[in-house]
N, CA, C and O atoms as a Tinker XYZ file with bonds, in Angstrom:
   388  protein
     1  N    -20.812000   32.327000  -14.307000    73     2
     2  CA   -21.239000   32.300000  -15.687000    64     1     3
     3  C    -20.555000   31.164000  -16.450000    63     2     4     5
     4  O    -21.216000   30.420000  -17.175000    81     3
     5  N    -19.252000   31.028000  -16.292000    73     3     6
     6  CA   -18.527000   29.980000  -17.003000    64     5     7
     7  C    -18.967000   28.604000  -16.526000    63     6     8     9
     8  O    -19.099000   27.678000  -17.326000    81     7
     9  N    -19.195000   28.467000  -15.216000    73     7    10
    10  CA   -19.650000   27.182000  -14.689000    64     9    11
    11  C    -21.042000   26.837000  -15.205000    63    10    12    13
    12  O    -21.320000   25.679000  -15.515000    81    11
    13  N    -21.913000   27.831000  -15.300000    73    11    14
    14  CA   -23.258000   27.604000  -15.834000    64    13    15
    15  C    -23.189000   27.134000  -17.283000    63    14    16    17
    16  O    -23.889000   26.202000  -17.678000    81    15
    17  N    -22.344000   27.784000  -18.065000    73    15    18
    18  CA   -22.196000   27.415000  -19.472000    64    17    19
    19  C    -21.629000   26.008000  -19.589000    63    18    20    21
    20  O    -22.077000   25.217000  -20.419000    81    19
    21  N    -20.639000   25.700000  -18.752000    73    19    22
    22  CA   -20.031000   24.376000  -18.776000    64    21    23
    23  C    -21.065000   23.305000  -18.429000    63    22    24    25
    24  O    -21.132000   22.268000  -19.089000    81    23
    25  N    -21.863000   23.553000  -17.406000    73    23    26
    26  CA   -22.902000   22.603000  -17.011000    64    25    27
    27  C    -23.940000   22.423000  -18.114000    63    26    28    29
    28  O    -24.399000   21.311000  -18.373000    81    27
    29  N    -24.301000   23.523000  -18.756000    73    27    30
    30  CA   -25.298000   23.442000  -19.818000    64    29    31
    31  C    -24.768000   22.631000  -20.998000    63    30    32    33
    32  O    -25.499000   21.817000  -21.563000    81    31
    33  N    -23.520000   22.840000  -21.373000    73    31    34
    34  CA   -22.917000   22.075000  -22.461000    64    33    35
    35  C    -22.840000   20.605000  -22.077000    63    34    36    37
    36  O    -23.132000   19.734000  -22.896000    81    35
    37  N    -22.452000   20.324000  -20.846000    73    35    38
    38  CA   -22.355000   18.940000  -20.377000    64    37    39
    39  C    -23.720000   18.262000  -20.431000    63    38    40    41
    40  O    -23.831000   17.137000  -20.920000    81    39
    41  N    -24.755000   18.927000  -19.936000    73    39    42
    42  CA   -26.096000   18.347000  -19.937000    64    41    43
    43  C    -26.619000   18.154000  -21.354000    63    42    44    45
    44  O    -27.266000   17.148000  -21.648000    81    43
    45  N    -26.343000   19.110000  -22.228000    73    43    46
    46  CA   -26.787000   18.999000  -23.620000    64    45    47
    47  C    -26.103000   17.836000  -24.313000    63    46    48    49
    48  O    -26.747000   17.062000  -25.021000    81    47
    49  N    -24.799000   17.712000  -24.109000    73    47    50
    50  CA   -24.070000   16.645000  -24.786000    64    49    51
    51  C    -24.477000   15.280000  -24.263000    63    50    52    53
    52  O    -24.503000   14.317000  -25.029000    81    51
    53  N    -24.795000   15.168000  -22.977000    73    51    54
    54  CA   -25.251000   13.897000  -22.425000    64    53    55
    55  C    -26.589000   13.509000  -23.039000    63    54    56    57
    56  O    -26.790000   12.355000  -23.417000    81    55
    57  N    -27.499000   14.464000  -23.140000    73    55    58
    58  CA   -28.801000   14.194000  -23.752000    64    57    59
    59  C    -28.678000   13.809000  -25.209000    63    58    60    61
    60  O    -29.351000   12.887000  -25.670000    81    59
    61  N    -27.819000   14.512000  -25.943000    73    59    62
    62  CA   -27.609000   14.192000  -27.352000    64    61    63
    63  C    -26.975000   12.822000  -27.513000    63    62    64    65
    64  O    -27.331000   12.068000  -28.418000    81    63
    65  N    -26.035000   12.502000  -26.634000    73    63    66
    66  CA   -25.374000   11.208000  -26.690000    64    65    67
    67  C    -26.370000   10.078000  -26.448000    63    66    68    69
    68  O    -26.362000    9.078000  -27.166000    81    67
    69  N    -27.221000   10.234000  -25.445000    73    67    70
    70  CA   -28.232000    9.217000  -25.154000    64    69    71
    71  C    -29.190000    9.048000  -26.327000    63    70    72    73
    72  O    -29.555000    7.926000  -26.680000    81    71
    73  N    -29.594000   10.158000  -26.928000    73    71    74
    74  CA   -30.509000   10.104000  -28.072000    64    73    75
    75  C    -29.844000    9.415000  -29.263000    63    74    76    77
    76  O    -30.487000    8.642000  -29.974000    81    75
    77  N    -28.570000    9.690000  -29.478000    73    75    78
    78  CA   -27.852000    9.070000  -30.592000    64    77    79
    79  C    -27.716000    7.566000  -30.383000    63    78    80    81
    80  O    -27.845000    6.793000  -31.332000    81    79
    81  N    -27.457000    7.152000  -29.153000    73    79    82
    82  CA   -27.358000    5.720000  -28.846000    64    81    83
    83  C    -28.697000    5.037000  -29.089000    63    82    84    85
    84  O    -28.746000    3.968000  -29.697000    81    83
    85  N    -29.771000    5.636000  -28.625000    73    83    86
    86  CA   -31.105000    5.062000  -28.819000    64    85    87
    87  C    -31.457000    4.990000  -30.303000    63    86    88    89
    88  O    -32.036000    4.003000  -30.756000    81    87
    89  N    -31.113000    6.018000  -31.053000    73    87    90
    90  CA   -31.362000    6.039000  -32.496000    64    89    91
    91  C    -30.582000    4.905000  -33.173000    63    90    92    93
    92  O    -31.116000    4.199000  -34.028000    81    91
    93  N    -29.318000    4.741000  -32.780000    73    91    94
    94  CA   -28.500000    3.663000  -33.333000    64    93    95
    95  C    -29.063000    2.293000  -33.016000    63    94    96    97
    96  O    -29.054000    1.402000  -33.865000    81    95
    97  N    -29.553000    2.119000  -31.803000    73    95    98
    98  CA   -30.178000    0.842000  -31.428000    64    97    99
    99  C    -31.396000    0.555000  -32.298000    63    98   100   101
   100  O    -31.610000   -0.578000  -32.730000    81    99
   101  N    -32.184000    1.584000  -32.549000    73    99   102
   102  CA   -33.391000    1.414000  -33.365000    64   101   103
   103  C    -33.010000    1.051000  -34.798000    63   102   104   105
   104  O    -33.662000    0.207000  -35.413000    81   103
   105  N    -31.965000    1.674000  -35.335000    73   103   106
   106  CA   -31.506000    1.356000  -36.687000    64   105   107
   107  C    -31.047000   -0.102000  -36.757000    63   106   108   109
   108  O    -31.356000   -0.803000  -37.720000    81   107
   109  N    -30.314000   -0.558000  -35.743000    73   107   110
   110  CA   -29.877000   -1.958000  -35.713000    64   109   111
   111  C    -31.061000   -2.910000  -35.602000    63   110   112   113
   112  O    -31.082000   -3.958000  -36.248000    81   111
   113  N    -32.042000   -2.551000  -34.790000    73   111   114
   114  CA   -33.249000   -3.373000  -34.654000    64   113   115
   115  C    -33.957000   -3.500000  -36.002000    63   114   116   117
   116  O    -34.362000   -4.594000  -36.396000    81   115
   117  N    -34.102000   -2.384000  -36.704000    73   115   118
   118  CA   -34.751000   -2.417000  -38.011000    64   117   119
   119  C    -33.919000   -3.228000  -39.007000    63   118   120   121
   120  O    -34.474000   -3.931000  -39.851000    81   119
   121  N    -32.605000   -3.133000  -38.911000    73   119   122
   122  CA   -31.747000   -3.932000  -39.782000    64   121   123
   123  C    -31.969000   -5.418000  -39.579000    63   122   124   125
   124  O    -32.024000   -6.180000  -40.544000    81   123
   125  N    -32.098000   -5.831000  -38.325000    73   123   126
   126  CA   -32.364000   -7.239000  -38.020000    64   125   127
   127  C    -33.726000   -7.657000  -38.573000    63   126   128   129
   128  O    -33.847000   -8.698000  -39.218000    81   127
   129  N    -34.748000   -6.841000  -38.317000    73   127   130
   130  CA   -36.102000   -7.141000  -38.805000    64   129   131
   131  C    -36.105000   -7.271000  -40.327000    63   130   132   133
   132  O    -36.718000   -8.190000  -40.871000    81   131
   133  N    -35.428000   -6.364000  -41.005000    73   131   134
   134  CA   -35.406000   -6.381000  -42.471000    64   133   135
   135  C    -34.607000   -7.560000  -43.019000    63   134   136   137
   136  O    -34.941000   -8.093000  -44.078000    81   135
   137  N    -33.564000   -7.969000  -42.315000    73   135   138
   138  CA   -32.789000   -9.134000  -42.741000    64   137   139
   139  C    -33.621000  -10.402000  -42.634000    63   138   140   141
   140  O    -33.625000  -11.225000  -43.549000    81   139
   141  N    -34.324000  -10.560000  -41.523000    73   139   142
   142  CA   -35.209000  -11.719000  -41.351000    64   141   143
   143  C    -36.284000  -11.717000  -42.438000    63   142   144   145
   144  O    -36.590000  -12.760000  -43.015000    81   143
   145  N    -36.853000  -10.549000  -42.713000    73   143   146
   146  CA   -37.889000  -10.440000  -43.747000    64   145   147
   147  C    -37.330000  -10.784000  -45.127000    63   146   148   149
   148  O    -38.030000  -11.391000  -45.938000    81   147
   149  N    -36.096000  -10.412000  -45.402000    73   147   150
   150  CA   -35.487000  -10.717000  -46.702000    64   149   151
   151  C    -35.312000  -12.224000  -46.884000    63   150   152   153
   152  O    -35.577000  -12.752000  -47.964000    81   151
   153  N    -34.869000  -12.918000  -45.836000    73   151   154
   154  CA   -34.729000  -14.370000  -45.928000    64   153   155
   155  C    -36.089000  -15.050000  -46.078000    63   154   156   157
   156  O    -36.224000  -16.022000  -46.820000    81   155
   157  N    -37.081000  -14.540000  -45.380000    73   155   158
   158  CA   -38.436000  -15.077000  -45.503000    64   157   159
   159  C    -38.972000  -14.850000  -46.917000    63   158   160   161
   160  O    -39.623000  -15.728000  -47.483000    81   159
   161  N    -38.702000  -13.687000  -47.483000    73   159   162
   162  CA   -39.130000  -13.398000  -48.854000    64   161   163
   163  C    -38.450000  -14.348000  -49.840000    63   162   164   165
   164  O    -39.095000  -14.862000  -50.754000    81   163
   165  N    -37.163000  -14.580000  -49.658000    73   163   166
   166  CA   -36.439000  -15.499000  -50.539000    64   165   167
   167  C    -37.012000  -16.910000  -50.428000    63   166   168   169
   168  O    -37.144000  -17.610000  -51.432000    81   167
   169  N    -37.352000  -17.326000  -49.208000    73   167   170
   170  CA   -37.940000  -18.653000  -49.001000    64   169   171
   171  C    -39.276000  -18.764000  -49.733000    63   170   172   173
   172  O    -39.548000  -19.764000  -50.397000    81   171
   173  N    -40.106000  -17.727000  -49.604000    73   171   174
   174  CA   -41.415000  -17.743000  -50.273000    64   173   175
   175  C    -41.262000  -17.754000  -51.793000    63   174   176   177
   176  O    -41.975000  -18.483000  -52.482000    81   175
   177  N    -40.347000  -16.958000  -52.313000    73   175   178
   178  CA   -40.156000  -16.911000  -53.763000    64   177   179
   179  C    -39.586000  -18.221000  -54.302000    63   178   180   181
   180  O    -39.904000  -18.623000  -55.421000    81   179
   181  N    -38.749000  -18.881000  -53.516000    73   179   182
   182  CA   -38.172000  -20.148000  -53.950000    64   181   183
   183  C    -39.217000  -21.263000  -53.990000    63   182   184   185
   184  O    -39.029000  -22.268000  -54.675000    81   183
   185  N    -40.310000  -21.086000  -53.261000    73   183   186
   186  CA   -41.332000  -22.132000  -53.169000    64   185   187
   187  C    -42.448000  -21.993000  -54.203000    63   186   188   189
   188  O    -43.343000  -22.837000  -54.244000    81   187
   189  N    -42.422000  -20.962000  -55.033000    73   187   190
   190  CA   -43.513000  -20.772000  -55.995000    64   189   191
   191  C    -43.466000  -21.852000  -57.075000    63   190   192   193
   192  O    -42.411000  -22.407000  -57.382000    81   191
   193  N    -44.647000  -22.132000  -57.642000    73   191   194
   194  CA   -44.752000  -23.220000  -58.620000    64   193   195
   195  C    -45.039000  -22.736000  -60.046000    63   194   196   197
   196  O    -44.938000  -23.509000  -60.999000    81   195
   197  N    -45.398000  -21.455000  -60.187000    73   195   198
   198  CA   -45.744000  -20.967000  -61.526000    64   197   199
   199  C    -45.351000  -19.495000  -61.652000    63   198   200   201
   200  O    -45.165000  -18.807000  -60.649000    81   199
   201  N    -45.227000  -19.020000  -62.888000    73   199   202
   202  CA   -44.925000  -17.596000  -63.073000    64   201   203
   203  C    -45.993000  -16.692000  -62.453000    63   202   204   205
   204  O    -45.666000  -15.659000  -61.868000    81   203
   205  N    -47.253000  -17.071000  -62.578000    73   203   206
   206  CA   -48.333000  -16.265000  -62.001000    64   205   207
   207  C    -48.187000  -16.189000  -60.482000    63   206   208   209
   208  O    -48.345000  -15.118000  -59.894000    81   207
   209  N    -47.888000  -17.316000  -59.850000    73   207   210
   210  CA   -47.696000  -17.329000  -58.396000    64   209   211
   211  C    -46.468000  -16.504000  -58.008000    63   210   212   213
   212  O    -46.468000  -15.827000  -56.980000    81   211
   213  N    -45.423000  -16.566000  -58.838000    73   211   214
   214  CA   -44.221000  -15.781000  -58.568000    64   213   215
   215  C    -44.546000  -14.287000  -58.543000    63   214   216   217
   216  O    -44.172000  -13.581000  -57.607000    81   215
   217  N    -45.242000  -13.811000  -59.574000    73   215   218
   218  CA   -45.545000  -12.380000  -59.652000    64   217   219
   219  C    -46.493000  -11.936000  -58.543000    63   218   220   221
   220  O    -46.360000  -10.831000  -58.017000    81   219
   221  N    -47.448000  -12.790000  -58.188000    73   219   222
   222  CA   -48.351000  -12.447000  -57.088000    64   221   223
   223  C    -47.583000  -12.383000  -55.768000    63   222   224   225
   224  O    -47.777000  -11.461000  -54.975000    81   223
   225  N    -46.712000  -13.365000  -55.538000    73   223   226
   226  CA   -45.909000  -13.386000  -54.312000    64   225   227
   227  C    -44.973000  -12.185000  -54.264000    63   226   228   229
   228  O    -44.843000  -11.538000  -53.225000    81   227
   229  N    -44.324000  -11.888000  -55.380000    73   227   230
   230  CA   -43.411000  -10.740000  -55.428000    64   229   231
   231  C    -44.157000   -9.438000  -55.170000    63   230   232   233
   232  O    -43.648000   -8.557000  -54.477000    81   231
   233  N    -45.352000   -9.313000  -55.721000    73   231   234
   234  CA   -46.162000   -8.111000  -55.495000    64   233   235
   235  C    -46.539000   -7.978000  -54.025000    63   234   236   237
   236  O    -46.438000   -6.896000  -53.447000    81   235
   237  N    -46.974000   -9.081000  -53.425000    73   235   238
   238  CA   -47.350000   -9.062000  -52.003000    64   237   239
   239  C    -46.153000   -8.711000  -51.121000    63   238   240   241
   240  O    -46.269000   -7.917000  -50.188000    81   239
   241  N    -45.007000   -9.312000  -51.427000    73   239   242
   242  CA   -43.804000   -9.048000  -50.630000    64   241   243
   243  C    -43.357000   -7.596000  -50.773000    63   242   244   245
   244  O    -42.929000   -6.978000  -49.799000    81   243
   245  N    -43.454000   -7.060000  -51.968000    73   243   246
   246  CA   -43.074000   -5.665000  -52.194000    64   245   247
   247  C    -43.978000   -4.728000  -51.404000    63   246   248   249
   248  O    -43.504000   -3.766000  -50.800000    81   247
   249  N    -45.272000   -5.005000  -51.408000    73   247   250
   250  CA   -46.222000   -4.178000  -50.653000    64   249   251
   251  C    -45.912000   -4.245000  -49.156000    63   250   252   253
   252  O    -45.888000   -3.219000  -48.476000    81   251
   253  N    -45.675000   -5.462000  -48.648000    73   251   254
   254  CA   -45.348000   -5.625000  -47.227000    64   253   255
   255  C    -44.068000   -4.875000  -46.870000    63   254   256   257
   256  O    -43.990000   -4.213000  -45.835000    81   255
   257  N    -43.066000   -4.987000  -47.744000    73   255   258
   258  CA   -41.789000   -4.314000  -47.491000    64   257   259
   259  C    -41.974000   -2.796000  -47.472000    63   258   260   261
   260  O    -41.423000   -2.115000  -46.607000    81   259
   261  N    -42.737000   -2.272000  -48.411000    73   259   262
   262  CA   -42.973000   -0.833000  -48.468000    64   261   263
   263  C    -43.690000   -0.352000  -47.208000    63   262   264   265
   264  O    -43.336000    0.685000  -46.648000    81   263
   265  N    -44.693000   -1.101000  -46.764000    73   263   266
   266  CA   -45.424000   -0.723000  -45.546000    64   265   267
   267  C    -44.500000   -0.735000  -44.329000    63   266   268   269
   268  O    -44.522000    0.186000  -43.513000    81   267
   269  N    -43.686000   -1.792000  -44.217000    73   267   270
   270  CA   -42.756000   -1.902000  -43.090000    64   269   271
   271  C    -41.736000   -0.765000  -43.135000    63   270   272   273
   272  O    -41.451000   -0.143000  -42.111000    81   271
   273  N    -41.194000   -0.497000  -44.308000    73   271   274
   274  CA   -40.204000    0.566000  -44.453000    64   273   275
   275  C    -40.809000    1.932000  -44.127000    63   274   276   277
   276  O    -40.163000    2.761000  -43.487000    81   275
   277  N    -42.032000    2.163000  -44.561000    73   275   278
   278  CA   -42.708000    3.433000  -44.252000    64   277   279
   279  C    -42.870000    3.618000  -42.748000    63   278   280   281
   280  O    -42.650000    4.712000  -42.228000    81   279
   281  N    -43.254000    2.555000  -42.049000    73   279   282
   282  CA   -43.400000    2.623000  -40.592000    64   281   283
   283  C    -42.055000    2.895000  -39.921000    63   282   284   285
   284  O    -41.973000    3.678000  -38.975000    81   283
   285  N    -41.003000    2.243000  -40.415000    73   283   286
   286  CA   -39.678000    2.433000  -39.833000    64   285   287
   287  C    -39.183000    3.859000  -40.054000    63   286   288   289
   288  O    -38.618000    4.469000  -39.147000    81   287
   289  N    -39.390000    4.383000  -41.240000    73   287   290
   290  CA   -38.972000    5.759000  -41.528000    64   289   291
   291  C    -39.720000    6.731000  -40.635000    63   290   292   293
   292  O    -39.132000    7.676000  -40.108000    81   291
   293  N    -41.009000    6.505000  -40.466000    73   291   294
   294  CA   -41.808000    7.384000  -39.610000    64   293   295
   295  C    -41.300000    7.341000  -38.170000    63   294   296   297
   296  O    -41.169000    8.378000  -37.520000    81   295
   297  N    -41.017000    6.137000  -37.678000    73   295   298
   298  CA   -40.530000    6.010000  -36.306000    64   297   299
   299  C    -39.173000    6.688000  -36.126000    63   298   300   301
   300  O    -38.949000    7.370000  -35.126000    81   299
   301  N    -38.268000    6.503000  -37.087000    73   299   302
   302  CA   -36.956000    7.141000  -36.988000    64   301   303
   303  C    -37.061000    8.659000  -37.101000    63   302   304   305
   304  O    -36.345000    9.387000  -36.412000    81   303
   305  N    -37.945000    9.132000  -37.961000    73   303   306
   306  CA   -38.076000   10.583000  -38.104000    64   305   307
   307  C    -38.669000   11.213000  -36.849000    63   306   308   309
   308  O    -38.372000   12.367000  -36.542000    81   307
   309  N    -39.499000   10.477000  -36.122000    73   307   310
   310  CA   -40.033000   10.990000  -34.861000    64   309   311
   311  C    -38.948000   11.072000  -33.786000    63   310   312   313
   312  O    -39.019000   11.904000  -32.881000    81   311
   313  N    -37.945000   10.201000  -33.896000    73   311   314
   314  CA   -36.860000   10.198000  -32.916000    64   313   315
   315  C    -35.856000   11.317000  -33.170000    63   314   316   317
   316  O    -35.219000   11.804000  -32.235000    81   315
   317  N    -35.712000   11.726000  -34.423000    73   315   318
   318  CA   -34.713000   12.736000  -34.781000    64   317   319
   319  C    -35.302000   14.127000  -34.596000    63   318   320   321
   320  O    -36.404000   14.397000  -35.073000    81   319
   321  N    -34.588000   15.010000  -33.914000    73   319   322
   322  CA   -35.105000   16.370000  -33.744000    64   321   323
   323  C    -35.028000   17.138000  -35.056000    63   322   324   325
   324  O    -34.066000   17.003000  -35.811000    81   323
   325  N    -36.032000   17.928000  -35.314000    73   323   326
   326  CA   -36.029000   18.766000  -36.509000    64   325   327
   327  C    -35.473000   20.138000  -36.147000    63   326   328   329
   328  O    -35.441000   20.489000  -34.968000    81   327
   329  N    -35.037000   20.920000  -37.126000    73   327   330
   330  CA   -34.565000   22.283000  -36.821000    64   329   331
   331  C    -35.631000   23.115000  -36.119000    63   330   332   333
   332  O    -35.304000   23.942000  -35.268000    81   331
   333  N    -36.899000   22.910000  -36.461000    73   331   334
   334  CA   -37.980000   23.665000  -35.815000    64   333   335
   335  C    -38.049000   23.335000  -34.330000    63   334   336   337
   336  O    -38.289000   24.219000  -33.508000    81   335
   337  N    -37.839000   22.067000  -33.982000    73   335   338
   338  CA   -37.844000   21.688000  -32.571000    64   337   339
   339  C    -36.672000   22.327000  -31.847000    63   338   340   341
   340  O    -36.809000   22.760000  -30.703000    81   339
   341  N    -35.523000   22.388000  -32.504000    73   339   342
   342  CA   -34.355000   23.003000  -31.877000    64   341   343
   343  C    -34.608000   24.470000  -31.598000    63   342   344   345
   344  O    -34.258000   24.966000  -30.527000    81   343
   345  N    -35.216000   25.177000  -32.554000    73   343   346
   346  CA   -35.527000   26.595000  -32.354000    64   345   347
   347  C    -36.561000   26.777000  -31.255000    63   346   348   349
   348  O    -36.459000   27.700000  -30.447000    81   347
   349  N    -37.553000   25.899000  -31.224000    73   347   350
   350  CA   -38.612000   25.998000  -30.234000    64   349   351
   351  C    -38.068000   25.736000  -28.823000    63   350   352   353
   352  O    -38.544000   26.312000  -27.844000    81   351
   353  N    -37.065000   24.860000  -28.739000    73   351   354
   354  CA   -36.488000   24.538000  -27.439000    64   353   355
   355  C    -35.484000   25.583000  -26.973000    63   354   356   357
   356  O    -35.026000   25.524000  -25.832000    81   355
   357  N    -35.135000   26.532000  -27.823000    73   355   358
   358  CA   -34.178000   27.568000  -27.465000    64   357   359
   359  C    -34.872000   28.584000  -26.559000    63   358   360   361
   360  O    -35.732000   29.344000  -27.003000    81   359
   361  N    -34.490000   28.586000  -25.301000    73   359   362
   362  CA   -35.150000   29.451000  -24.318000    64   361   363
   363  C    -34.391000   30.739000  -24.083000    63   362   364   365
   364  O    -34.786000   31.549000  -23.245000    81   363
   365  N    -33.305000   30.940000  -24.815000    73   363   366
   366  CA   -32.528000   32.154000  -24.617000    64   365   367
   367  C    -31.496000   32.015000  -23.514000    63   366   368   369
   368  O    -30.857000   32.996000  -23.135000    81   367
   369  N    -31.328000   30.818000  -22.997000    73   367   370
   370  CA   -30.339000   30.604000  -21.941000    64   369   371
   371  C    -29.204000   29.722000  -22.437000    63   370   372   373
   372  O    -28.436000   29.175000  -21.645000    81   371
   373  N    -29.104000   29.589000  -23.752000    73   371   374
   374  CA   -28.088000   28.729000  -24.329000    64   373   375
   375  C    -26.699000   29.321000  -24.235000    63   374   376   377
   376  O    -26.518000   30.459000  -23.802000    81   375
   377  N    -25.744000   28.549000  -24.637000    73   375   378
   378  CA   -24.337000   28.922000  -24.552000    64   377   379
   379  C    -24.040000   30.190000  -25.338000    63   378   380   381
   380  O    -23.259000   31.024000  -24.881000    81   379
   381  N    -24.651000   30.356000  -26.522000    73   379   382
   382  CA   -24.353000   31.496000  -27.382000    64   381   383
   383  C    -25.292000   32.669000  -27.168000    63   382   384   385
   384  O    -25.129000   33.697000  -27.826000    81   383
   385  N    -26.264000   32.560000  -26.278000    73   383   386
   386  CA   -27.224000   33.652000  -26.059000    64   385   387
   387  C    -26.646000   34.741000  -25.202000    63   386   388
   388  O    -27.323000   35.731000  -24.923000    81   387
């Protein structure tokens, strides 16, 4: 019984550790993408010739940023387990069962 519990804890922690590493990698990837996009936005805004062009460019960049951020949030939320998933995965053979 103790060995089974120990193995289950070990396997659970390994899976959680791998998931956390992958989640961290994805966050870093998004950070890089967003940094590149910020510099590109600054370049575009610096190149405008009129107030009207500035506001149009700023509006377009804001829309693009919102769309990109929404996609990133959705992807990260799919990677993170929800409490409902944890309950659903509980088969009654856990450490505290």
